C-alpha positions in Angstrom: -39.4 -45.0 65.8 -36.7 -43.3 68.2 -33.1 -45.2 67.0 -29.5 -45.1 68.6 -26.5 -47.1 68.5 -24.8 -46.7 72.2 -23.2 -50.3 72.0 -21.4 -49.8 75.5 -24.5 -47.5 77.2 -26.5 -49.1 80.6 -29.3 -46.7 79.9 -30.8 -44.8 77.2 -33.5 -41.6 77.5 -35.4 -39.6 75.1 -36.5 -36.0 75.6 -39.0 -34.3 74.0 -42.5 -32.4 75.2 -41.0 -32.0 78.5 -40.3 -35.4 79.6 -37.3 -38.3 79.4 -38.7 -42.0 78.1 -36.5 -44.8 78.1 -35.4 -46.6 74.9 -35.2 -50.5 74.9 -31.5 -52.0 74.0 -32.0 -54.3 70.9 -29.4 -56.0 69.1 -25.6 -54.5 68.0 -26.2 -52.0 70.8 -29.3 -50.5 69.4 -32.0 -48.8 71.1 -35.1 -47.8 69.8 -37.9 -45.8 72.0 -41.7 -44.9 69.6 -41.9 -41.4 68.6 -40.5 -39.5 65.9 -43.8 -37.8 64.4 -42.7 -34.4 62.2 -41.1 -30.7 63.8 -41.0 -32.7 67.3 -38.0 -31.8 68.7 -36.0 -34.5 71.4 -32.7 -35.3 72.2 -30.9 -37.9 74.1 -29.3 -38.9 76.9 -26.5 -41.3 77.5 -26.0 -43.0 81.1 -28.1 -40.2 82.6 -25.4 -37.5 80.9 -27.0 -35.1 78.3 -28.9 -34.0 76.6 -27.1 -34.5 73.3 -28.5 -34.5 69.7 -29.0 -37.4 67.1 -25.9 -39.1 66.0 -28.2 -39.0 62.5 -30.5 -36.4 63.1 -31.3 -34.8 59.8 -31.8 -31.4 62.0 -30.7 -29.2 64.1 -32.4 -25.4 64.0 -31.2 -24.7 67.8 -27.3 -25.2 66.5 -24.8 -27.9 67.1 -25.5 -27.7 70.8 -29.0 -27.9 70.6 -31.8 -30.8 70.3 -32.4 -32.4 67.0 -35.6 -31.6 65.1 -37.3 -34.7 63.9 -37.2 -34.3 59.2 -38.5 -36.6 57.7 -37.8 -36.6 54.1 -40.9 -37.4 52.4 -42.6 -34.3 53.0 -40.3 -32.4 50.7 -42.7 -32.0 46.9 -39.4 -33.1 43.9 -40.2 -31.5 41.0 -37.2 -32.8 38.9 -38.3 -35.9 37.7 -37.6 -35.6 34.1 -33.2 -34.8 35.5 -31.6 -38.4 33.9 -28.9 -37.5 35.7 -24.9 -36.2 33.9 -22.1 -37.8 33.4 -18.9 -36.4 34.8 -16.7 -37.2 31.6 -16.6 -34.2 29.4 -17.8 -31.8 32.0 -16.8 -28.8 33.8 -17.3 -28.0 37.5 -18.4 -25.5 39.4 -17.0 -25.2 42.7 -18.9 -22.1 45.2 -19.2 -21.2 48.9 -23.1 -20.9 50.0 -22.1 -19.0 52.7 -20.3 -16.1 50.3 -21.2 -16.6 46.8 -24.1 -14.2 46.9 -25.3 -11.3 48.9 -27.6 -13.2 50.6 -25.2 -16.0 51.3 -28.0 -18.8 51.1 -29.4 -21.6 49.5 -31.9 -19.3 48.2 -29.2 -16.7 46.9 -27.0 -19.6 44.7 -30.4 -20.9 43.0 -31.5 -16.8 42.2 -27.9 -17.4 40.4 -28.1 -19.9 38.2 -28.6 -18.1 35.3 -25.4 -16.4 35.4 -24.0 -20.9 35.4 -26.0 -22.1 32.5 -25.1 -18.9 30.0 -21.3 -19.4 31.4 -21.7 -23.2 30.1 -20.3 -25.3 33.3 -22.2 -28.9 33.6 -22.0 -29.1 37.5 -22.2 -26.8 40.5 -20.0 -28.7 43.3 -20.9 -26.9 46.7 -17.9 -26.9 49.8 -19.5 -28.8 53.3 -23.4 -27.7 53.9 -23.9 -29.3 58.0 -24.2 -28.0 60.6 -21.0 -26.0 62.0 -21.0 -23.9 65.2 -21.6 -19.9 65.0 -23.3 -18.7 62.0 -20.2 -19.0 59.3 -17.2 -21.4 58.5 -15.9 -22.9 55.4 -17.8 -26.1 56.3 -15.0 -28.7 57.0 -15.7 -28.5 60.9 -18.8 -30.2 60.4 -20.7 -31.7 62.5 -24.5 -33.5 62.6 -23.4 -34.8 59.7 -27.0 -36.1 58.5 -28.3 -32.3 59.0 -28.0 -29.1 56.4 -27.0 -25.7 58.2 -29.9 -23.9 58.5 -28.1 -20.6 58.2 -28.3 -21.6 54.7 -31.9 -22.4 55.2 -31.5 -26.8 56.1 -32.7 -29.3 54.4 -35.6 -28.1 52.5 -33.5 -24.9 51.1 -30.7 -27.8 50.6 -33.4 -30.1 48.6 -35.1 -26.7 46.7 -31.7 -25.6 45.5 -30.8 -29.1 43.9 -34.2 -28.8 42.6 -33.5 -25.6 41.1 -30.3 -26.8 39.6 -31.8 -29.8 37.9 -34.5 -28.1 36.7 -32.0 -25.3 34.8 -29.8 -28.5 33.4 -27.1 -28.2 36.5 -26.0 -31.3 38.5 -24.1 -30.9 41.6 -22.0 -32.9 43.9 -22.2 -32.0 47.9 -19.1 -31.4 49.0 -18.7 -34.8 52.2 -15.5 -34.9 54.8 -15.7 -38.2 56.4 -11.5 -38.1 57.9 -12.5 -35.8 60.9 -15.3 -33.8 62.6 -15.2 -30.0 63.8 -14.4 -29.3 67.3 -17.7 -27.8 68.9 -21.0 -29.9 69.1 -19.2 -32.9 68.3 -20.3 -35.9 70.5 -20.2 -39.4 68.3 -18.0 -40.6 71.2 -20.8 -40.1 73.9 -22.7 -42.6 71.8 -19.6 -45.2 70.9 -17.0 -46.3 69.0 -16.7 -43.4 66.4 -12.9 -42.6 66.9 -9.8 -44.3 66.7 -7.1 -43.9 68.8 -4.3 -43.9 66.2 -3.0 -40.2 65.7 -5.6 -38.2 63.5 -4.9 -35.3 61.6 -4.1 -32.1 61.9 -7.6 -31.2 61.5 -9.3 -33.4 64.3 -9.1 -36.9 66.0 -8.6 -40.5 63.1 -12.1 -42.1 62.1 -12.7 -45.3 63.1 -12.5 -47.1 59.9 -10.8 -50.4 61.1 -10.9 -50.7 64.8 -12.8 -52.8 67.6 -17.4 -51.4 66.7 -15.8 -50.0 63.1 -18.2 -51.8 61.2 -21.2 -49.5 62.6 -18.6 -46.5 62.5 -18.5 -46.8 58.6 -22.0 -48.0 58.3 -22.7 -44.5 59.5 -20.9 -42.9 56.9 -21.7 -45.0 54.4 -25.5 -44.1 54.8 -24.6 -40.7 54.9 -23.1 -40.3 51.5 -26.8 -42.1 50.3 -28.9 -39.7 51.9 -27.2 -37.0 49.9 -27.5 -39.1 47.0 -30.8 -40.6 47.7 -33.0 -38.6 49.3 -31.5 -35.2 48.4 -31.0 -36.3 44.6 -27.8 -34.4 44.4 -25.5 -36.8 41.5 -22.6 -36.6 43.3 -19.8 -36.7 45.9 -16.5 -34.7 46.7 -14.4 -36.7 49.4 -11.8 -34.7 51.6 -9.2 -35.7 52.3 -9.3 -39.4 51.5 -5.2 -39.5 52.2 -6.5 -39.1 55.8 -8.4 -41.7 56.3 -7.4 -44.2 58.6 -8.0 -47.8 57.3 -6.1 -50.9 57.4 -9.0 -53.7 56.9 -8.7 -55.6 53.6 -11.9 -53.9 52.1 -11.0 -50.4 52.3 -13.6 -47.9 52.9 -13.4 -46.1 50.0 -13.7 -49.3 48.2 -17.1 -50.7 50.1 -18.8 -46.7 50.3 -18.0 -47.3 46.4 -19.9 -50.2 45.7 -22.4 -49.2 47.5 -23.2 -45.7 45.7 -23.0 -47.7 42.1 -25.9 -50.4 43.1 -27.7 -47.3 44.2 -27.0 -45.4 41.0 -28.3 -48.6 39.4 -31.3 -48.8 41.5 -32.0 -44.8 41.2 -31.8 -45.3 37.7 -28.8 -42.1 37.2 -25.4 -41.5 37.6 -24.1 -40.9 40.3 -20.5 -39.6 41.2 -17.7 -40.2 43.8 -14.5 -37.7 43.6 -11.6 -37.9 46.0 -9.8 -35.1 47.5 -5.9 -37.1 47.7 -2.8 -36.1 47.6 -1.1 -39.4 47.8 -0.6 -39.5 43.4 -2.0 -42.7 43.5 -3.8 -44.1 40.6 -5.0 -47.0 41.7 -7.4 -44.2 43.4 -9.3 -43.8 40.4 -9.4 -47.2 39.2 -12.3 -49.2 39.4 -12.6 -52.2 41.8 -12.8 -54.7 39.3 -9.1 -54.1 38.5 -8.5 -53.9 42.0 -8.7 -50.1 42.9 -10.3 -48.1 45.4 -13.4 -47.2 42.5 -13.4 -43.2 43.1 -14.7 -41.8 39.5 -12.1 -39.2 39.8 -10.3 -37.2 42.8 -8.6 -34.0 42.5 -4.8 -33.3 40.9 -3.0 -30.9 42.3 0.4 -31.7 40.4 -1.8 -30.0 37.0 -3.0 -26.8 39.5 0.9 -26.3 40.2 2.2 -26.4 36.9 -0.2 -24.2 35.8 -0.3 -21.6 38.5 3.4 -21.3 39.1 3.8 -21.1 35.2 1.3 -18.3 35.7 2.6 -16.6 38.4 6.3 -17.3 39.2 6.1 -18.2 42.4 8.0 -21.0 43.8 7.4 -21.6 47.2 7.1 -24.0 48.9 4.6 -27.6 46.6 5.6 -24.3 43.7 9.1 -25.4 44.0 9.2 -28.7 41.6 7.6 -27.1 39.1 9.2 -24.3 37.6 9.9 -25.1 34.6 7.4 -25.5 31.0 8.8 -28.8 31.1 6.3 -29.9 34.5 4.0 -28.7 32.5 4.4 -31.1 29.1 4.4 -33.4 32.2 1.0 -33.4 33.7 -0.6 -32.4 30.4 0.5 -35.7 28.9 1.1 -38.5 31.9 -0.9 -37.0 34.7 0.7 -36.7 37.4 4.5 -35.1 37.7 5.2 -36.2 41.3 4.8 -40.4 39.4 7.6 -41.6 41.8 9.9 -38.9 41.0 11.3 -36.8 44.2 9.5 -34.4 45.5 11.7 -31.4 47.2 8.3 -30.2 49.9 8.1 -34.0 51.1 11.4 -34.3 51.1 11.1 -37.8 49.7 10.0 -40.0 46.2 6.3 -39.2 45.5 3.8 -41.2 43.9 3.2 -43.7 40.8 2.6 -43.4 37.4 -0.9 -42.9 36.1 -0.4 -45.3 33.0 -3.7 -46.0 30.6 -5.6 -43.7 33.1 -7.9 -41.4 31.7 -7.8 -37.8 32.3 -11.3 -37.2 33.2 -10.8 -39.3 36.0 -8.4 -36.2 37.4 -10.3 -33.2 38.2 -8.0 -30.0 37.9 -7.8 -26.6 38.5 -6.3 -22.8 37.9 -7.9 -21.9 41.8 -10.2 -23.6 44.4 -11.4 -23.0 47.7 -7.7 -24.1 48.8 -5.2 -22.9 46.8 -6.4 -19.3 47.8 -8.0 -19.3 51.0 -4.7 -20.8 52.1 -3.1 -17.9 51.4 -2.4 -15.1 54.1 -4.2 -12.9 52.1 -6.8 -14.7 50.0 -5.5 -13.6 47.0 -6.7 -14.4 44.0 -5.3 -14.5 40.0 -5.3 -11.5 38.1 -7.2 -11.1 35.4 -4.3 -11.3 33.1 -3.3 -14.4 34.7 -6.4 -16.4 34.5 -6.8 -15.2 30.7 -3.4 -17.7 30.4 -4.2 -20.5 33.4 -7.8 -20.6 32.1 -6.6 -21.4 28.5 -4.6 -24.3 29.4 -7.2 -25.1 31.7 -9.7 -25.3 29.6 -8.2 -26.6 26.9 -6.7 -29.8 28.7 -7.3 -33.9 28.6 -9.1 -33.6 32.4 -12.1 -32.3 34.0 -11.6 -29.1 34.7 -13.3 -26.7 38.0 -13.5 -23.5 38.5 -13.8 -21.8 41.7 -16.3 -19.1 41.5 -15.8 -15.6 40.9 -12.4 -16.8 39.1 -14.8 -16.5 35.4 -14.9 -12.6 36.0 -11.4 -12.0 37.6 -13.1 -11.0 40.6 -11.6 -9.2 42.8 -12.4 -10.1 46.5 -10.6 -12.0 48.6 -12.0 -15.7 50.1 -9.8 -15.8 53.0 -10.4 -18.7 55.7 -13.1 -18.0 58.6 -14.8 -19.7 61.5 -16.8 -18.4 64.0 -15.9 -20.1 67.5 -18.1 -19.4 70.9 -15.8 -21.1 73.1 -12.9 -18.4 74.0 -10.2 -21.5 73.8 -10.6 -21.9 70.0 -11.8 -18.6 69.2 -8.8 -17.3 70.6 -6.4 -19.7 69.1 -7.3 -19.7 65.1 -5.2 -17.7 64.2 -2.3 -19.4 65.1 -3.6 -22.9 64.8 -3.1 -21.5 60.8 0.1 -19.3 61.0 1.2 -23.1 62.6 -0.4 -25.4 60.0 1.4 -23.5 56.8 4.9 -23.4 58.3 7.3 -23.4 56.1 5.3 -22.2 52.9 7.5 -18.8 52.7 4.7 -17.0 53.8 4.7 -13.9 55.2 1.7 -14.5 57.6 0.1 -11.0 57.7 -3.7 -13.3 57.5 -6.8 -11.4 59.6 -7.9 -13.0 62.1 -10.5 -16.0 61.0 -13.1 -15.5 63.7 -13.5 -11.6 62.9 -17.2 -11.4 60.8 -15.8 -8.4 58.8 -13.5 -11.5 57.5 -16.1 -13.6 56.2 -17.6 -10.0 55.0 -15.1 -9.2 52.3 -15.1 -13.0 51.5 -18.8 -12.6 50.0 -18.2 -12.1 45.8 -19.0 -8.4 44.4 -21.6 -9.2 41.9 -21.7 -6.0 40.9 -18.2 -5.9 39.3 -20.2 -7.8 36.5 -20.6 -4.0 34.9 -17.3 -3.4 34.8 -15.3 -3.6 31.5 -12.3 -5.8 32.5 -14.6 -8.5 34.2 -16.9 -9.2 31.3 -14.6 -9.6 28.8 -12.6 -11.8 31.3 -16.4 -13.2 31.1 -16.8 -13.6 28.0 -13.4 -15.8 27.5 -14.6 -17.9 29.5 -18.3 -18.9 28.5 -16.0 -18.6 24.8 -13.5 -21.3 26.2 -16.1 -23.6 27.6 -17.7 -23.1 24.2 -15.0 -24.0 22.3 -14.6 -27.0 24.5 -17.5 -28.2 24.0 -18.3 -28.2 20.6 -14.6 -29.9 19.6 -14.6 -33.6 20.8 -10.6 -33.5 20.5 -10.7 -30.8 23.9 -12.7 -33.5 25.7 -10.5 -36.6 24.0 -9.3 -38.1 27.5 -6.4 -40.0 26.0 -3.4 -38.9 27.2 -1.3 -40.8 24.8 -3.3 -38.8 22.2 -1.8 -35.1 23.6 1.8 -34.2 22.6 3.3 -30.6 23.5 6.8 -29.1 22.2 8.5 -26.8 25.0 10.3 -23.7 24.1 12.3 -23.5 27.7 14.4 -20.2 26.8 11.5 -18.4 24.7 8.9 -19.2 27.2 6.9 -21.0 24.5 4.8 -23.8 25.1 2.6 -25.9 21.8 0.2 -28.0 22.7 -1.9 -30.9 20.2 -4.8 -31.5 21.0 -6.5 -33.5 17.1 -6.7 -30.7 14.7 -5.9 -27.9 17.4 -2.7 -26.6 18.5 -3.1 -24.7 21.7 0.1 -21.9 21.9 0.3 -20.3 24.7 3.3 -17.4 25.0 4.6 -17.4 29.3 7.6 -14.4 28.0 6.3 -10.5 28.3 6.7 -10.1 25.3 5.7 -11.7 21.6 6.9 -14.7 19.6 6.5 -16.0 16.6 5.4 -19.6 16.4 5.4 -21.6 13.4 2.8 -23.9 14.1 1.1 -25.6 11.2 -2.4 -24.0 11.1 -5.7 -22.4 8.7 -6.8 -20.2 11.1 -7.4 -18.8 14.7 -10.2 -20.2 16.9 -9.7 -18.5 19.7 -7.2 -15.7 21.7 -6.7 -14.1 24.5 -5.5 -11.0 23.6 -7.1 -9.4 20.0 -3.4 -8.8 18.3 -3.0 -12.0 18.3 -2.8 -13.0 14.4 -1.3 -16.0 11.4 1.0 -14.2 8.9 2.2 -16.6 6.4 2.7 -19.9 9.0 3.7 -18.1 11.7 1.5 -17.3 14.0 2.5 -13.8 16.1 1.5 -14.1 19.9 1.8 -11.0 22.7 3.4 -11.6 25.4 1.1 -13.5 28.6 -1.4 -14.8 26.4 -2.9 -17.9 24.8 -4.3 -19.1 21.2 -6.1 -22.5 19.8 -5.8 -22.8 16.2 -6.8 -25.5 13.5 -5.2 -26.8 11.4 
């Protein structure tokens, strides 16, 4: 049965097989017509205008402007029947972009390299957005036709095969989804109903109508989309892009409603399902359970931890890094979660956030690098391997849920640029200038490559041959050892922030972090230091010349060691 929601339309027709067929109006503005054989191409006409893809299309083999194709989920043969799911607590996440993770740029290309991720020791693969986008390459945040899967990656069966392979390898899957806006090309939702708000949207597009007239069905559109990924694609969690850009003034916030629906689905399928919000609000209500008056997200990204690590490891103090230039900022985030918890934010020009009192650390997903923090730099440059040794040591011994970005574990030298493939001239020609304006005031000398050039995309692909080089192989070993240490010592996965103790010596640029019976000692200075933590042995050190001499730990410059009392 074909069905589509178009509450204001006078006439809806479905076109397939070279003919147009009238649809019947039902309750609530829903239109239906018989049909929907698997693999049948079809499109809708609204009051004579069209043809348009189905707003809930499951497959778009002809691109964002082409007809939809009927796809039935029950035709895929799953082999992950023994998968019981994975809890976020104690886990390590690995974020990747399908198009640049492998030379093939496909779901199959990712699946073929899962052994690398298993050997690394991570628990979840987080995949950047996969709905159809204009052209052949994109970060994914210009997605439209949100129920479908980008054909260049392998379409719906390709995604299912990847999830199936991840589960059989013992890896959970988190999918990045975008509900605060849609892309500028192939977005036909407004032709069917009041999907967008007349209020001002975000920088990236019109606000979605979550609280205006007709918003009940609009909310269902996005909630059912989330449930589709978790139920029909067996995905274990969703990362919700930029939830601070959701426009919703209703008493029951969209996120709270989504949380309740996902918890109900989790009970039905018998495995944990996780919602992770990307939010820059520094509001602990985001991750407070619904029963306690919160929005019920299981975790949220915490940029303050990233900023504190990045600023102190690299020395950068431009833009939002300016408030994080001291080691005391690192001490604060490690013990209180947020740095801006009601304090003045110089970047925003106002006070920001509220205290995260009582929030366990595992509810904060934290990183030293991610797609934004690399790709939003004009040159798409990553931390250097020597910087990553220190940054990863701080991250992977922290009380938070660590997340790595693809290639970080071996110090990939390839950049991760912002890239698109818009076919409309006005979008293609102006993309670079729009990016420059978006980051005005960040202190960058904006010399980014043109986003629409294919070379910008190709240069962003990981170079797996780097793993054969000593420097990269050595860093990979460090990451493996850190993750293994985290897994073998419960003190490192303990999420209770009130049990973390941090001592800072700003003059010598030394930090000592107490995690139960372990001490993490980090030297941010260029020269060696002698530190006197009570320690019986060194468990792991980023520089092999670190050693215990009597009661002192001699630590080379820009290095870190984990010791046991």
